[in-house]
VMD Tcl script that draws the C-alpha trace (Angstrom):
set ca {
  {10.35 -9.28 -15.79}
  {9.06 -8.21 -12.35}
  {6.09 -6.50 -14.02}
  {5.10 -9.67 -15.91}
  {2.00 -11.52 -14.77}
  {0.73 -14.99 -15.63}
  {-2.95 -15.84 -15.39}
  {-4.54 -19.29 -15.13}
  {-8.16 -19.60 -16.23}
  {-10.33 -22.14 -18.00}
  {-7.55 -24.73 -17.89}
  {-4.91 -22.63 -19.64}
  {-2.17 -20.21 -18.65}
  {-1.81 -16.78 -20.29}
  {1.34 -14.75 -20.08}
  {3.52 -13.04 -19.62}
  {1.09 -10.11 -19.44}
  {2.80 -6.76 -18.94}
  {-0.25 -4.92 -17.59}
  {-2.76 -7.01 -15.72}
  {-5.14 -4.06 -15.24}
  {-7.20 -4.83 -18.36}
  {-7.75 -8.45 -17.32}
  {-8.56 -7.46 -13.73}
  {-11.07 -4.90 -15.05}
  {-12.69 -7.54 -17.26}
  {-13.02 -10.02 -14.41}
  {-14.32 -7.36 -12.02}
  {-16.91 -6.12 -14.51}
  {-18.45 -9.60 -14.65}
  {-19.91 -11.49 -11.74}
  {-17.75 -12.00 -8.67}
  {-17.64 -15.79 -9.00}
  {-15.39 -15.51 -12.08}
  {-12.55 -14.24 -9.87}
  {-12.67 -17.40 -7.75}
  {-11.90 -19.48 -10.88}
  {-8.91 -17.40 -11.99}
  {-5.44 -17.28 -10.54}
  {-2.45 -14.99 -11.04}
  {1.27 -15.37 -10.51}
  {4.23 -13.03 -10.91}
  {7.86 -13.11 -9.85}
  {8.89 -13.36 -7.01}
  {5.69 -15.01 -5.69}
  {6.11 -18.62 -4.66}
  {2.44 -19.56 -5.20}
  {-0.46 -18.73 -7.48}
  {-3.06 -16.36 -5.98}
  {-6.79 -16.18 -6.54}
  {-7.90 -13.12 -8.44}
  {-10.19 -12.07 -5.61}
  {-7.12 -11.82 -3.34}
  {-5.31 -9.37 -5.66}
  {-5.11 -5.78 -4.51}
  {-6.07 -4.51 -7.97}
  {-9.21 -6.65 -8.05}
  {-10.24 -5.67 -4.51}
  {-9.76 -1.98 -5.37}
  {-12.16 -2.29 -8.30}
  {-14.71 -4.08 -6.12}
  {-14.45 -1.36 -3.43}
  {-14.99 1.30 -6.09}
  {-18.02 -0.60 -7.43}
  {-19.52 -0.78 -3.93}
  {-19.11 2.96 -3.39}
  {-20.10 4.04 -6.93}
  {-22.78 1.48 -7.72}
  {-22.81 -1.91 -9.45}
  {-23.08 -0.40 -12.94}
  {-19.78 1.47 -12.58}
  {-16.84 0.12 -14.56}
  {-13.29 1.44 -14.39}
  {-11.92 3.86 -16.95}
  {-8.32 3.76 -18.08}
  {-7.21 6.25 -15.40}
  {-9.33 5.07 -12.50}
  {-6.44 3.53 -10.52}
  {-4.53 6.83 -10.54}
  {-7.71 8.65 -9.48}
  {-8.21 6.22 -6.58}
  {-4.61 6.68 -5.43}
  {-4.94 10.48 -5.64}
  {-8.15 10.31 -3.60}
  {-6.39 8.15 -0.97}
  {-3.51 10.63 -0.88}
  {-5.86 13.58 -0.30}
  {-7.69 11.70 2.49}
  {-4.37 10.85 4.17}
  {-3.18 14.45 3.79}
  {-6.35 15.73 5.46}
  {-5.86 13.35 8.41}
  {-2.19 14.33 8.76}
  {-3.11 18.03 8.66}
  {-5.32 17.50 11.72}
  {-2.37 16.34 13.86}
  {-1.76 18.42 16.97}
  {2.03 18.16 16.95}
  {4.96 16.89 14.87}
  {5.08 13.48 16.58}
  {1.41 12.92 15.87}
  {2.06 13.83 12.22}
  {4.55 10.94 12.05}
  {2.21 8.48 13.75}
  {-0.68 9.41 11.44}
  {1.68 9.11 8.48}
  {2.73 5.63 9.63}
  {-0.91 4.56 9.78}
  {-1.71 6.08 6.37}
  {1.32 4.35 4.82}
  {0.36 1.03 6.38}
  {-3.20 1.22 5.10}
  {-2.34 2.26 1.57}
  {0.50 -0.22 1.00}
  {-0.99 -3.09 3.05}
  {2.25 -3.33 5.04}
  {2.17 -6.02 7.73}
  {4.69 -4.42 10.09}
  {5.77 -0.87 10.73}
  {7.92 1.17 13.05}
  {8.42 4.87 13.65}
  {11.84 6.02 14.85}
  {12.29 9.60 16.01}
  {15.66 11.24 15.60}
  {17.80 10.53 18.67}
  {15.24 8.19 20.30}
  {14.45 4.50 20.45}
  {11.54 2.94 18.56}
  {8.30 4.63 19.53}
  {5.54 2.53 17.96}
  {5.02 -0.75 16.20}
  {2.17 -2.78 14.76}
  {1.68 -6.19 13.26}
  {-1.14 -8.23 11.75}
  {-4.24 -8.22 13.90}
  {-2.84 -5.68 16.34}
  {-0.01 -7.94 17.53}
  {3.22 -6.21 18.56}
  {5.59 -6.00 15.59}
  {8.97 -6.10 17.32}
  {8.80 -9.79 18.36}
  {7.58 -10.73 14.85}
  {10.35 -9.08 12.86}
  {12.76 -11.98 13.35}
  {10.24 -14.81 12.98}
  {8.95 -14.26 9.45}
  {11.02 -13.32 6.44}
  {10.11 -9.93 5.06}
  {9.60 -9.94 1.30}
  {9.54 -6.16 1.11}
  {10.88 -3.32 3.25}
  {10.66 0.44 2.93}
  {12.49 3.11 4.93}
  {10.88 6.52 4.60}
  {12.56 9.62 6.07}
  {10.46 12.48 7.45}
  {12.23 15.83 7.71}
  {11.70 19.02 9.69}
  {13.03 21.48 7.14}
  {16.47 20.18 6.21}
  {16.96 18.15 9.40}
  {15.91 14.50 9.83}
  {13.01 14.19 12.26}
  {11.90 10.55 11.95}
  {12.20 7.42 9.85}
  {9.21 5.21 9.14}
  {9.98 1.55 8.45}
  {7.42 -0.62 6.72}
  {7.57 -4.32 5.94}
  {5.54 -6.85 3.99}
  {5.66 -10.57 4.59}
  {3.82 -11.60 1.42}
  {5.45 -9.56 -1.36}
  {7.67 -6.61 -2.13}
  {6.54 -3.02 -2.40}
  {5.32 -2.10 -5.86}
  {6.42 0.86 -7.93}
  {3.09 2.57 -7.23}
  {3.68 2.04 -3.48}
  {7.07 3.73 -3.73}
  {5.61 6.76 -5.52}
  {2.79 7.04 -2.97}
  {5.22 6.74 -0.03}
  {7.38 9.54 -1.48}
  {4.32 11.76 -1.94}
  {2.94 11.25 1.55}
  {6.43 11.69 3.07}
  {6.68 15.12 1.41}
  {3.28 16.08 2.82}
  {4.23 14.81 6.29}
  {7.59 16.61 6.19}
  {5.89 19.91 5.40}
  {3.51 19.46 8.37}
  {6.36 18.47 10.69}
  {8.30 21.58 9.64}
  {5.24 23.81 10.30}
  {4.69 22.36 13.76}
  {8.37 22.45 14.73}
  {8.59 26.18 13.92}
  {5.26 27.09 15.59}
}
mol new
graphics top color blue
foreach p $ca { graphics top sphere $p radius 0.5 }
foreach p [lrange $ca 0 end-1] q [lrange $ca 1 end] { graphics top cylinder $p $q radius 0.2 }
display resetview
């Protein structure tokens, strides 16, 4: 049920739709004004959202801007985009000068990819080291004011020993299955870089 979407357009509601990708692709391949007239809803959202505010729709539009207006998504384009984002994040993390910087770069990569609104990095045996919130506001004072709809705790290891934990939160919705897979992948990459720098 959590993967079911409902779409409102032209005065009617369609759904449940198990995979919204095809509809998002169709809307994105047309003119941009069509997205403003269509809305989507899925559990546990409390309100309907405009298509042009959906992450999937925005990703297609970004790809069209970088690849040209005639580009249209293939069936595997979303996986290709995620893989490209993972390789870019891995390259940034590889440039870190020490293990702590690996964690901070990983926090930023995770925030960008998942659109988390708050994040913290805890290093083993230490207090919180960094936080962010929307618009650059400090996260710590915000954690108690707004209800988080999604939270992720991602361990980073130095070999077999815990080195840090990255906490991410979203105020608007929970983390998606694709987010979880991406977080696991980038955590493995970060852990390997932490281990290399801790032994050097």
